[in-house]
N, C-alpha and C positions, 0 to 999 in steps of 0.2 A: 504494498499500501503505502504511494505516495508520502511525501510529507503534506502537500497540503490537504490530500483526502484527510490523512489523521488530523491534520487541524481543524477539520470542517464537522470530523466526527463529535471530537472533544467540545466543541464549539456547541452542536446541538445537545448534545449529553449535559452538557453544565446548564445550557438554557433549561431544558425537560427537568431538571432535577427543580431547580429554581421555580417554575411554575410548580410544579407537584409538590415542593414545600411551600407553598402559599395555600397549598390547601386544592386546588385545582383538580379535577380528576384526570388519572393518567393518558386515557384517551383523548380526550380535550385538548389536553396542554400537548400532546406530539404530535395531533394537526395542526395547533399554534405553532410549533417548531416548526413541522413541514410549510406551511405556509408562510411562515417570514424566511426560512434559508430559499427559499421556488422563487420568490420575486424576480420580474424581472426574466424569465425566463432561466433562468440557473437552473440545474439539477434538476435534471428528469426526473433521475431515479428517487427523488421525492415525492411526483405524481404518482407511480408505482405502486412504491408504498403507503401512503395515502388511500388507494384505492384498497391495499391490502388491510390495510387498517377499519375502514367504514364496512367491506366484507369479513372480517376473521377474528380480527381485537387490536390490543395492545401489543401483545407480546410476539406473534405472528407480525407486524408491521414492524416492528424493532428489528426483526431477524430479515424481512424481504429489503428494510432500507440497507443493510451491512450495519446496522449500529450495535448489534453483538451479536455471538454464535450461537449453538444452539445450547450448549453446555449452560449459559450464565443465562438463558432463555428460561430452562427451568428452572434456575434459583429466582430470576424475576416474578414468574408465574405465580411463583410459592408465596414471596415478598406480597405481593396487586392484592392475593387472593385474603390475604392476612387483614388488608385493608388499614396499614398504619403507614401514612401516607408519607412521614417523615423516617421512617426506616427505608422504604422506597428512593427517594428521595436521595438521601444517603446510601443507596446501594450506587444511584445511577452513576453520582458523584463520583463516587469509587473508581468504578467502572474508566471514569472523563480522566479520572486521574490517575488510572494505569497506561489509557493507550498514549497522555501525554508521558508519561515517564517513558513506554516502549519504543518513542521516536526520538529520543536524544540520542 
């Protein structure tokens, strides 16, 4: 993954974590993040992931967007189901930190 792709992924994950921490439902927060990243015709992958979000839900959209792998998705599904927005936002922020360190 290129440095630019990693930076976009980290930015989107941090934005998502922020929205969720402020008690915005996960699916709505992800939709908002896709819209923000996709303005001006950038990032066609966000449009596809947005369609997955509408059809299949939050975690499948995270996979479709390339934000997480299947292993992380399993954990996110459990955390999301638990209904603790602080825990979910922290998990997503920690993923962003992981990808940010990985790129160094």
